[in-house]
N, C-alpha and C positions, 0 to 999 in steps of 0.2 A: 632746367627752365629757362627761358630764353630775357638775356637780360642787352641792355646796352651801358658799350661802357664809355665814361668820360673819365680819360686820366691818359698822362702822358708819360714817359720814361724822362722827360724831361717835362720843365715848367711851360704851360702853353700859356702859347699868347694869343692864340684865335678866339675872335671875342663869340661869346658864347650865353647861354641865358643864366639869368642873373638866379642867384639864391639867394635867399636870408641871414644863412647863418655859414660858418665856414666849414666846410666839407671835407672828408675824406676817404679816397681811392685807391684800393678797392675797403670795403668795410670789415672783408673777414680774412683772417691767417690760420694756417695751423700751427702751432708749435714748433720749434725746430727747425723753421723752414726761414727764409732771405726772403724779403717784401721789399716792394719798391711803391715808397706811402705819397700821392700826391694830396695835398692840404689845400683846396681851393678858396681864394679870399674874393667872393662874391660880388664889392662895392669899395665904396672909400667910407671916410669918417662924416657924417653928413654934408656929401657935393664934393670934398676936398679927396683928393686925391692919396692912395696910400704909396710912401715911398722909405715905409721897412715894414717888415714881418718877423717875428720869434717864434718859435717852437723851441718848447720844454719837451725833450723827450722824455718815457715815463721807465722804467723803470721795468727791464726785463726786454726792453729795444737796444740792442746791444750793439757793435762795431758799424755803429749808425755813419752813413756818410753822405749829405749832403751833392746835390745834382748843382753844376755850375749852371750860373744863368746870366746871358749875358745882358748887360747894361747894368748890373746890380754887382755888389761886394758880399762876400760872404765872409760871413766869422763862425770858427767852433767855439765854443767853454767847454776842457773838458773836465773829467774830475773821476773821481772815485763810484763805484757802483757801489748799492748798499751789498751787494752780496755776490762770489764769484760764477763764473758762467765757465760750461766748459764750450767749447766750439774748435769744431774740426781737431779734437784729442789737445787740445788746450783750454789753460783759465784763461779765460779775459775776465779784469779784476776793475775794469776802466776804457774811456773810454765816451766819446761827445755825446752830454746831458743838454744841451743847448746850441740853438743853430740860429744865425741870424743873418738875414740879407737885406740890404741897404743900399740906398743912392738910384733906387730906379722908381717907377713911376706905373701905379696901378688906377687908371682915372675912375670915379666916382661911375659912371653906367658902361662900367668892361668886367672883365672877372681875369684874375690869374689863379695860376695852380705851382705849387712849389715842391720841390721832389726831393725825398730822404730814402734812401734807403738803409735797413738794417734787419738783423737775423731778431727773430722771436726766441726768446730762452726762458724755460724756469719754470714752463706750465703744465700740471700735472691735469689740471682740469679748467673748466673753461672761463674766461676772463673778461676784460674791459679795461683798455689801455687806454685810458686819457690823453691826448694831444693838448695841451694849452697851448692858445695861439695870441699873440698879442699885434696887432696893424696898428702900426704910427702913422698919421695924417700931419706932418708937419707937428704943432705943439696939440694938435687930436687924435683920438685913440680909440681903439675898441676893442677888449679883451672879450677872448674866445674860449673862457674855464670855466668857465660852469658843470658841476657832476650831478646829473642826476640819481639820488637818491634810490634805493634797494623799492621798486614796483611804481616810479615815480617816469612817467614819461618828459621823455628827452626833449620833445618837441615843447614841451609849456615851460623851457628854461626861456628867458630874456637871451642868454648868453654860454649857449650850450659849448663843450668843449668837444673836438671829433674824436669820436672813441675807435678802436680798431678791436675789433670783437675776437678773443682768439680761441683754438679750441683745439684741443688736444691730439697729436699725432697720434694714430690708430696702433701706429708701433710702442706707443707711450703705456699704451693702455696693459700690454702685455711687459711692461718690463725694458720696453728694447729702443729708446730714443737714442738718435746719436747728433742730432742737431745737424743734420748735411744741407747745405747751401743746395738750393736747388732740389728741394727732396723728391724723389723720386712718385712721381704719378700717373697714374698710370694710365694708357692712352684709351681715348675714346673709343667706346663699343662700338661695333660695324656696326653699320645701318643696311637693312638689305630692301632693296626696290624690283622689284620682279628678279630676273636673272642676275643682277649688277647687286655687286658688295662695294661697300664704299668702308675705309679704312684711315684710321691714322690723319685726321683733317685736323691742320691747324693754320695758322698768320705767325705772325713776329709780330711783337711790339715795335710800335713807332714813335719816332722823337717829334719832338714837338716841331709845328708847321709845315710837316712832313705831309705833301700834300696827298701820296701814292701810299698801298700795302702791298703782300704778295698773298695768296689763299692755296695752299698747298691738300691734294689728297688723293689718294690710292683709290684705283678704281678697277675691278676684277670684273667681266663678263664671265659666267657661268650658261651661258645659252647657247643654242650652236648658231644662234643669228648674229652679226654685228649691231651696234647701238652706235650711238653717235652723242656726244655732250653736244647743247646746242648754244644753252647762254646759262647766265646763273646772275642772281641779284640778290640783292644785302642791303638794311636802312644805313651801314654804314659810309656809304661813300652816292655821292652826285651819279656818277658812272663805276658798272660793271662790266669785263670786258675778257675773253678766253685771251692769252694772248704765250707766246712759245718766244725765248731766247735761241738763237743756232747763228752758229756760222757759216757769211757769207762773205768767199774767199778767206782773208784772214781778217775780216773784221766780225765782231760779236752783234748782233741786232736783236730789238727784242717789236715787238707787234704780236696786231693783234691778228688771232687763227681765221680765218675765212672761210665759212659753210661748216665750223663748230669741229671737236677732238672725236674722230673714229674711236671706238673702243670695240678689238674684234672679237668676235665668238672664241670663247674659251682663250682670251688673251686677258691679260693686267696693263694700264697704261697707270703712272702714276704722276702726278701733278704735283713738283717738287722743285727747288731752289735752281734755280738754271738751265730751266728747261721749262715744260709746259706750265702754267701756273691761272689761276686766277687774279687779276688786277684792278685792284680797288682804285679806282680814280675818283679825289675829290672827298678825301673823307672828311668826316663831319665832324668827327673828334679824334684825339687819337688815343692810339690800344694800347691797354696796360697787359705786361705780363697776371697770366691767373685770372684773367677772361674769356669772354667769350662771346663771339661773334658768330652770328643766324645767316646763314646763307640758303637762297634756295637755287637749286638746279633742275636744269628742265632739258630731260632725255628725249632722244626720236622716237624711242618706243616703249619704254621704261615707263616715261611722264614725268613726273615732278614731286621732289621730294626738299625737304626743308632738313638740312643736316645744321652743327654747331661748330665751328672751329677752335681749336680752345687756343690763347694767348700765349703763344711760348717765351723765350728770351730771344732779343732783337738779332742775334744770331740762328735761333736755332735751324736743326735741319730736319728734327721730325716731331710729331708731337711725344708728348710726355717721356722724353727721354732725354739723351744728354745732350749737354748746351753748344755748341761746334762755335767756335771765336769769330768766325770767315765761313763766309756763305758760300764765294763763288768759286766751284769745283774746279772751274781750272787754273785759277790762280792767286786763292785764299786771301781776299779780299772783297767785304761788300760794297760795290761801288754803285751807291743808290744817285738822285739826284735831290734828295729830299734837301728844303733851308731848315737847318735842324736848327737853327735860333734865328729868333730876333735880330735882323741882322739893319735896323733903325737907328742909323745915328752914330753906326760903324765906317772904320774906312775900309777900301777897300779887303785892305793886305790884313787886318782885321776881320771882317766880316768873311774874307775866307779859313781864317786859321780857326778863328772858334766855329762854321761851322761843319769845316772836317775834323775836327776834334773834337766834336760833339758826337759828330756821325759812329766815329769810325776807333774814340779814344775807348779803353778800354783800365777797369783796376791792376789787374793780372797781365795788361798787355798795351804798353802806352805806342802812340803812334809819332814818330816822326816825322818834322816836316822840312822840307828841301826848303829856297830860295823859292821867293812867290815875284812873278814879273805880273804886272797887269798895263795892257797896251787896252787904250779905250773901255768898251766892253768883250775882253777876254782876257783871258789870262792862265798861265801855267806854275803849276807848282809840284816839287817831288815828295814821295810819300814812301817810308819803309814800317816795317811793323815786322815782329817773329820772323827774320830772316828773309822776306822777302820785301818787292818794293815795286814802285811805277810812277809812272808822273799822270799828272789829268790835266787837262784842258778844261775848261771852266770857263761858261758864260754869263752875262751878268742881263736879267730877265724884268720885269714890273716887279718879280717877288723875289729878285735878291740874287746872291752869287748861286748857281747851281754846278752838278758837272756836267758836262757836254759829253767827254767819255774817255777811257783809261786808255793807255799807253805805256811804251818805255821810250824806247828811243827814237822814234818818229816823230816824238813830240818836239826833238833837238834842232829837225829837218822842214827847212822853208816849205820847199816842193810839197813833202805829204803833209802840209797845216795846211796849206793851199788846196790839196784835194780832199780835206775834211770840210773846206768850206769858208775856211779862214782870208778875209780880205790879203793879198798880197804883198800890202804894203805893213798890214798889222801882221802878221805871220814872220815877218822879213827880223822885226823889230823886237817880236817877243824872243825868236831864236836868238837875234843878237847879244841880246841883256838877259837870257837863262844863261849861256853862253859864258858870259860873262861873269854872272854871279854866281856857276856851281863852282869855275876857276878858284871859287873863296873858300868852298867846303873842301871836306876830308875827305880824299878820292875814294875812301872806302865806302861813304854811304853815297856820292854818287855809282858808281858800282852799284849798289845795292835799285837808287830809278830805272836800270838798264835791266833790271829781271825779268818784266811785265812783255809778255811775248804776243804779240799782235793788238788788237783794238777793242774795247768793248766799249758800243756806241749808246747811248740813252734812247730811248725813241722821242724824239722831237718835241713832242705832241703832251710829254711831262713834262715838258719846263715850263 
């Protein structure tokens, strides 16, 4: 079944359609899996902007963690659960019971989403988990906490609580539930179109305000003649193109593929992270792990077919498989340019920090950032993560700060920066400030910044 996904991996600040009630996405989850939930706040309180959102987490939603949200303060109320849960082989008896975001603003004519991630545990049968939500607008408030009685339509309630429908895992039906994070999901079934077989279609969950996303699929041509993938389309974005990432000298560039992608007779072409891929530009809504994205592919000979891309984790390498923490095959770091957080009202340094932390930080793998130097509309910062690292050259656009390219030692060289298009006076100032700032850091950390070999550039049209 085709669905339209409306969730961010973080709180979404993109203006969207108005909703009458507080909502939840996704609406379903399987017991024993970890899920990222977005609670949507559809409007203010009788015209007043929302400045505080409180979510009470139901029993059975364990080890919960809220997503950070630029411009908001997060408070977590912790306590004991009503019972003990087994997660990853350990007993879990306490955790977050309530999350409160405060200090921000959601105008009455806009909507926003608040993200919390947790594991659904302890359900051997279908169940409904209500997430009671309270939004405060100064002295006014609205509580979304009503729960429908058995057989009652929740839409008949004035202020229904968002509800997550829980289904038992298939393994549990035979007494073998294990409660793994990222439960093993079967890869989508192969799709056949003439002599072509399409397998493993997937995309990745996106961060808030991210303007782009990639689509991936493996295409096998079992016929005696070559075919060609001419185009792709999808309702999730304004523009869909076929792109490739390739080395031009020592620079990795991402550009549109002219004339389509040939599928040789008897051959296989993989559209995968770090190479050929479908590029969705101008995303209409963020993508959330666990959903589906409809895509129509047009081939020169085989014709047209619609497939569904499964939305995997933010750094997944394949559909229904293990989730990698870093997607760039060459360097182990996913260098998108997406505006990962709302940068309005933040200083340049704070905006850059928030953007990169939101894009790359993982609960199990923290991103360490070096000094941030800013000159005009250009900035350079170092990063280190999981034993590797590099430096990022950033540019400020009308959308905020975005990553222009990633490299290593070359970003400390004035001539190299000029060759990358940075004005000479700006390049000189950047390198001087960067050298001075990094001289104050731990030399071992600075050495991590030099590990990025070559240059990886983001297509300028995506900034």
